[in-house]
N, C-alpha and C positions, 0 to 999 in steps of 0.2 A: 682681800679679794672682794671686789664689789660685784653685786648682781646686776647684770644689764638685762633689761626686759627686751625680749625679742619681738619686734613689731611685725615681722613678716608673718607670723602665725595669726596675728590679729587681722592683718590686711587680707590674708587668704580666707579667713572665716567670714570677714565682712563681704568679700566678693561672693562667696558661696551663699551667704544669707541674702544678698541682693538678688542673685540669680534665682534662688528659690522663691523669693517674693514675686519676681517678675513672672516666673512660671505659674505661680498660684493665681496671679492677676489674669493672665491669659486663659488659664483653665476656667476660672470663674466667669470671665466674659463669654467664653464659648458655651459654658453651661447655661448662662442667662439667655444667650441667643437661642439655644435649643428650646428652652422653656417658653420664651416669648413666641417662637414659631408655633409650638404646640398649642399655646393658649389662643393665638390668632386663628389657627386652623379650627379649633373647637368653637370659638365664637362665630366664625364664618359659617360653620355647619349649623349652628343654632339659629342664625338670623337669615339664612339662605332660604329662598322659596323651594329649592329642590336640593336638599343636602346630599342626596344620592348622586347628583351630578357634579358635586364639588371635586375638582381635580380630574374630571373626565376629559377626554380629547374633544376638540371642537366637533360640531355636528358633521361637517363635510368629511372629516377624517374617519369618523366612526362608521360611516356607511360603506366604506370600501373594503 
């Protein structure tokens, strides 16, 4: 009786591993985007003439 290696388990685990890696890449890209946005906003606040107005509505909308 010869032992035959079942390759279906290997292919399933490879698919799972690839899917997990793709999810990790997407998660890290999302995380980097959030960090870049936060850094950009902080930098803008530092160099802005009026940091308290950063993100405020335009002047004509605030008067109404």
